[in-house]
N, C-alpha and C positions, 0 to 999 in steps of 0.2 A: 504494498499500499503507501501511496505518497499522500504528502501533505505539504504546504507551506508552512513557513513560519508564522505566516497570518493567521494561518488556522490553528497552526497547535497553541498561538498566544490567545485567541477566540475560544477555542472550544477543545482546549486541552483534553479533557475527560473523554470527547469522542474520538479525538483523534489517538491517544494511547490506550482506549478500549481493548483493541486487538491485541496490545502487547501486554495488557496487564492479563488477559485471558490465557498468556501463551501461548498463542495461535500462529501469530505472524509478526513481523516485523514492519516498522514504517521508516521510510526514507524521507528525510525533511528537504526540503528545497526551496532556494533563492533565485528569485529571477530565473526560474527554469532549470537552475542548476543544482544536482543532489551536494549536500553540505554537512550532511548528517546522518546517522542511522542508529534505529533504537529497535532493541530486540530484545525478548524474553531472555531472562539468566537461564541457562540449564544445569541441572545437578551433575556431579560428576556419574556416574555409571561406573561403579567399583567392579563391576563383574566384567562386563567389557575391559575396562583397564587392564585387570588380572589377566586377560585371556592374550589381549596384545603381547604382555609381557611374556606369556611365558612362549608365546610365538616366537619372541628374538633368542631367547636362550633360557635356562634352569635360573628360577628366581627362589632367594631365600627371603624368606620374610623376617622381620623382627618379632619376636614372643611379644604378646600384648601382655601389660600386667593391670 
């Protein structure tokens, strides 16, 4: 989704709603040129991270206390 800086200022909630719902990113434009991007924060996927590390080679994890 694209929005202008003016739209962001006037309709902040409406412009940011897709981001807040975690569905989409918003590209902010000024005079038709992209100047910023707002995207949902993603949480790390620990299972996928461990799979990638194991694919690289032997992984030794520290003991949790």
